[in-house]
C-alpha positions in Angstrom: 2.0 -32.2 -70.4 -0.9 -30.6 -72.2 -4.4 -31.6 -70.9 -7.4 -30.9 -73.1 -11.1 -31.6 -72.5 -12.8 -32.3 -75.8 -16.3 -33.4 -76.8 -16.9 -37.2 -76.9 -17.5 -38.5 -80.5 -18.3 -41.8 -82.0 -14.7 -42.2 -83.1 -13.7 -42.4 -79.4 -15.8 -45.5 -78.6 -13.0 -48.0 -79.2 -10.5 -46.3 -76.9 -13.2 -45.8 -74.3 -14.0 -49.5 -74.4 -10.4 -50.3 -73.6 -10.4 -47.8 -70.7 -13.6 -49.3 -69.3 -12.2 -52.9 -69.6 -9.1 -51.8 -67.7 -11.2 -50.3 -65.0 -13.3 -53.4 -64.7 -10.2 -55.6 -64.4 -9.0 -53.5 -61.4 -12.4 -53.9 -59.7 -12.4 -57.7 -60.3 -9.3 -58.0 -58.2 -11.5 -57.2 -55.2 -14.9 -58.4 -56.6 -14.3 -61.3 -58.9 -17.9 -61.5 -60.3 -18.1 -57.8 -61.2 -19.5 -56.9 -64.7 -20.1 -60.5 -65.7 -21.2 -59.6 -69.2 -18.2 -57.4 -70.0 -15.4 -59.8 -71.0 -14.4 -58.4 -74.4 -13.7 -55.1 -76.1 -16.9 -55.5 -78.2 -19.0 -55.9 -75.1 -17.4 -53.0 -73.4 -17.8 -50.9 -76.5 -21.5 -51.7 -76.5 -21.8 -50.6 -72.9 -20.2 -47.3 -73.6 -22.2 -46.8 -76.7 -25.4 -47.3 -74.7 -24.5 -44.4 -72.5 -23.4 -42.2 -75.4 -26.6 -42.8 -77.4 -29.1 -42.2 -74.5 -31.5 -39.3 -74.8 -30.0 -36.0 -73.6 -26.6 -37.5 -73.2 -23.3 -35.5 -73.4 -19.8 -36.7 -73.1 -16.2 -35.5 -73.0 -12.7 -37.0 -73.3 -9.5 -36.0 -71.6 -6.5 -35.8 -74.0 -2.9 -35.5 -72.8 -0.4 -34.6 -75.4 -3.0 -35.6 -78.1 -3.6 -39.0 -76.5 -7.1 -39.9 -75.1 -6.6 -41.0 -71.5 -10.1 -40.8 -70.0 -13.7 -40.3 -70.9 -17.0 -39.3 -69.1 -20.5 -39.5 -70.4 -23.7 -38.4 -68.6 -27.3 -37.9 -69.4 -30.2 -35.8 -68.2 -33.3 -37.4 -66.7 -35.9 -34.8 -67.7 -38.1 -35.3 -64.7 -41.4 -37.1 -64.1 -41.8 -39.4 -61.1 -38.5 -38.0 -59.8 -36.9 -34.6 -60.2 -34.8 -33.5 -63.2 -31.3 -34.7 -62.7 -28.0 -35.6 -64.5 -26.6 -39.1 -64.2 -23.2 -40.7 -64.8 -23.5 -44.5 -64.7 -20.8 -47.1 -64.0 -20.0 -47.6 -67.7 -20.1 -43.8 -68.2 -16.5 -43.1 -67.2 -13.0 -44.6 -67.2 -9.3 -43.9 -67.7 -7.0 -41.8 -65.6 -8.8 -40.7 -62.5 -6.8 -37.6 -62.1 -8.7 -36.2 -65.1 -12.2 -36.8 -63.7 -12.5 -33.5 -61.9 -11.8 -31.5 -65.1 -14.2 -33.6 -67.2 -17.0 -33.3 -64.6 -16.4 -29.5 -64.6 -17.1 -29.4 -68.4 -20.2 -31.6 -68.1 -21.6 -29.8 -65.1 -21.4 -26.4 -66.8 -23.7 -27.7 -69.6 -26.0 -29.4 -67.1 -26.4 -26.1 -65.1 -27.1 -24.2 -68.4 -29.9 -26.8 -69.0 -31.3 -26.0 -65.5 -30.3 -29.4 -64.1 -29.1 -28.8 -60.5 -29.1 -32.4 -59.2 -26.1 -34.5 -60.2 -25.7 -38.2 -59.5 -22.9 -40.7 -60.1 -22.4 -44.4 -59.4 -19.0 -45.2 -57.8 -17.6 -48.6 -56.7 -17.6 -48.7 -52.9 -14.1 -50.3 -52.5 -12.3 -47.5 -54.5 -11.5 -45.2 -51.6 -9.4 -42.8 -53.7 -12.1 -42.4 -56.3 -14.7 -41.8 -53.6 -12.5 -39.1 -52.1 -12.1 -37.5 -55.5 -15.9 -37.1 -55.8 -16.3 -36.0 -52.2 -13.8 -33.2 -53.0 -16.4 -32.0 -55.6 -19.1 -31.7 -52.9 -20.7 -35.1 -53.7 -22.1 -37.1 -50.8 -23.5 -40.6 -50.3 -27.2 -40.9 -51.1 -27.8 -44.6 -51.9 -26.0 -47.8 -51.1 -26.2 -50.9 -53.3 -25.4 -54.1 -51.5 -25.1 -57.8 -52.5 -25.5 -60.9 -50.5 -23.8 -64.1 -51.6 -26.1 -67.0 -50.8 -23.0 -69.1 -49.8 -22.9 -66.9 -46.7 -26.6 -67.2 -46.0 -27.4 -68.6 -42.6 -29.9 -71.4 -41.9 -33.6 -70.3 -41.8 -34.5 -68.7 -38.5 -37.3 -70.2 -36.3 -40.5 -68.4 -37.1 -43.1 -67.0 -34.7 -44.9 -65.2 -37.5 -46.8 -66.4 -40.6 -45.0 -65.7 -44.0 -46.6 -66.5 -47.3 -46.9 -65.2 -50.9 -49.6 -62.7 -51.6 -52.8 -64.0 -53.0 -55.7 -62.4 -54.9 -57.6 -61.9 -51.7 -54.7 -59.9 -50.2 -55.1 -56.9 -52.5 -56.3 -54.5 -49.7 -53.5 -55.7 -47.4 -50.9 -55.2 -50.1 -52.1 -51.7 -50.8 -51.9 -51.0 -47.0 -48.4 -52.3 -46.6 -47.0 -51.1 -49.9 -46.3 -47.5 -48.7 -44.8 -48.5 -45.3 -41.2 -48.0 -46.4 -42.0 -44.9 -48.6 -43.7 -43.1 -45.7 -40.8 -44.1 -43.3 -38.4 -42.3 -45.6 -40.3 -39.0 -45.4 -39.1 -38.8 -41.7 -35.9 -37.6 -40.2 -33.1 -37.9 -41.2 -34.0 -39.0 -44.8 -36.7 -36.3 -45.5 -37.5 -37.8 -48.9 -40.2 -35.8 -50.7 -43.3 -37.9 -51.5 -46.5 -36.8 -53.2 -49.9 -38.4 -52.8 -49.8 -39.2 -56.5 -46.6 -41.2 -56.0 -48.1 -43.1 -53.0 -51.0 -44.1 -55.3 -48.5 -45.3 -57.9 -46.7 -47.4 -55.4 -50.0 -48.9 -54.1 -51.1 -49.7 -57.7 -47.8 -51.2 -58.7 -47.6 -53.6 -55.8 -51.2 -54.6 -56.2 -50.4 -55.4 -59.9 -47.4 -57.4 -58.7 -49.8 -60.1 -57.3 -50.6 -61.1 -60.8 -47.1 -60.9 -62.2 -45.5 -64.4 -62.4 -42.0 -63.0 -62.3 -42.4 -61.2 -59.0 -42.4 -62.8 -55.6 -44.4 -60.7 -53.1 -44.2 -62.0 -49.5 -46.4 -60.9 -46.6 -45.8 -61.3 -42.9 -48.4 -61.6 -40.3 -48.0 -61.3 -36.5 -50.9 -62.8 -34.6 -53.0 -62.7 -37.8 -52.3 -59.0 -38.2 -50.5 -57.7 -41.4 -47.0 -56.8 -40.2 -44.6 -56.5 -43.2 -43.8 -57.3 -46.8 -40.9 -58.0 -49.1 -40.9 -58.1 -52.9 -38.4 -59.8 -55.2 -37.8 -60.2 -58.9 -35.0 -61.4 -61.1 -32.3 -58.8 -61.5 -31.6 -57.2 -64.9 -28.1 -57.5 -66.3 -25.9 -54.8 -64.8 -22.2 -54.2 -63.9 -23.0 -54.6 -60.2 -25.3 -57.6 -60.6 -23.7 -61.1 -60.6 -25.2 -64.1 -62.4 -28.4 -65.7 -61.0 -29.2 -62.6 -58.9 -32.6 -61.9 -57.3 -33.4 -58.2 -56.7 -35.0 -57.0 -53.5 -36.4 -53.5 -54.4 -38.5 -52.9 -51.4 -39.3 -54.2 -47.9 -41.1 -52.8 -44.9 -42.4 -53.5 -41.4 -45.4 -51.7 -40.0 -44.1 -49.1 -37.5 -45.9 -50.5 -34.4 -44.6 -54.0 -35.3 -40.9 -53.0 -35.3 -38.6 -54.6 -32.7 -40.3 -58.0 -32.8 -37.8 -59.6 -35.3 -40.3 -59.6 -38.1 -37.9 -58.1 -40.7 -35.2 -60.6 -39.8 -37.5 -63.6 -39.9 -38.9 -62.5 -43.3 -35.5 -61.9 -44.8 -34.2 -65.3 -43.6 -37.3 -67.2 -44.8 -37.5 -65.4 -48.2 -33.8 -65.6 -49.1 -33.6 -69.3 -48.2 -36.7 -69.9 -50.2 -35.2 -68.1 -53.2 -31.9 -70.0 -52.8 -33.9 -73.2 -53.2 -35.3 -71.8 -56.4 -31.8 -71.6 -57.8 -30.7 -68.0 -57.1 -27.1 -67.4 -56.0 -27.1 -63.7 -54.9 -29.5 -61.0 -53.8 -29.1 -57.3 -54.7 -30.8 -54.5 -52.7 -30.3 -50.8 -52.1 -31.0 -48.3 -49.4 -30.7 -44.7 -48.5 -27.6 -44.0 -46.5 -29.7 -41.6 -44.3 -32.2 -44.4 -43.6 -30.8 -45.3 -40.2 -32.9 -48.5 -39.9 -31.9 -49.8 -43.3 -28.2 -48.8 -42.9 -28.0 -51.1 -39.9 -30.4 -53.9 -41.0 -29.1 -54.9 -44.4 -25.4 -55.1 -43.5 -26.3 -57.0 -40.3 -28.1 -59.5 -42.5 -25.0 -60.1 -44.7 -25.4 -57.5 -47.5 -22.0 -56.0 -48.5 -21.9 -52.5 -50.1 -20.8 -52.7 -53.7 -21.8 -49.4 -55.2 -22.4 -45.9 -53.8 -24.7 -43.5 -55.6 -23.2 -40.1 -54.9 -25.3 -36.9 -55.2 -24.6 -33.2 -55.5 -27.3 -30.6 -55.3 -26.5 -27.1 -56.6 -28.4 -24.0 -55.8 -30.8 -23.0 -58.6 -29.3 -19.5 -58.8 -26.0 -21.0 -59.9 -25.0 -20.1 -63.4 -27.4 -17.1 -63.6 -24.7 -14.5 -62.9 -22.6 -13.3 -65.8 -19.9 -11.1 -64.3 -16.8 -9.9 -66.1 -13.4 -10.4 -64.4 
């Protein structure tokens, strides 16, 4: 058996589409709604091509005895709000998993040459063997994406707080609450780096959300004092997003208000309200090192669907050039 790792080219798109479809079919045996928009070779080809044509993308195939058996495509995020990093999305790989380590090795070498030392990959949470493969390459859990099926949503909990949508006169309150979760994640054991410029961006974006008709921004008050917030908007089409999904990108409770059931009451109220609006699922995500979130969201019915795995390589890597 002769294994070769070769550059991904446009001529490989059709076979890659078949490999992606096969992978999705395996996932659907455990998650029947997975990748709702990928039901044909043409749709799968379009998904792979989107990864292949992204800016700063590179890809490889694995060929065994001159037959393509796997592919992997990643792209470099050049930096900006977040640091420079290389990404492999769900549609960016497929085929024989035993070839993934070798394909990553080829891509990683180029990423390091481009001074990209943070590598990220999206992996289905229920594929234990695939997770172990990436763990063996020194990847670790960073982010968890969870989905709640509204069929499993409990009845609304009794309220001892006020919950309502944000109004124009709430702008100062929204700016105050908007950074609650961001600041929490700067603490142990998350240690997320946050600049003052980023905090201002968060404040501005949530204030603007008050005027956006597609965003639902809820505020919670305990004894008339601002206590927490939750924000929702319709989810964009994605492999890990079922039909009629509402996305919950951020939520927070003021530190001194924790332990009063405010987050639980807000979640119950908001999700039942959104269910009445016709949504069937809710998608959210959280840092695996955020101990509060890692307990709260599964306790409230969210089931992990995708793990974002991360590997950070020392910046001195690749600078040495020694002969054997």
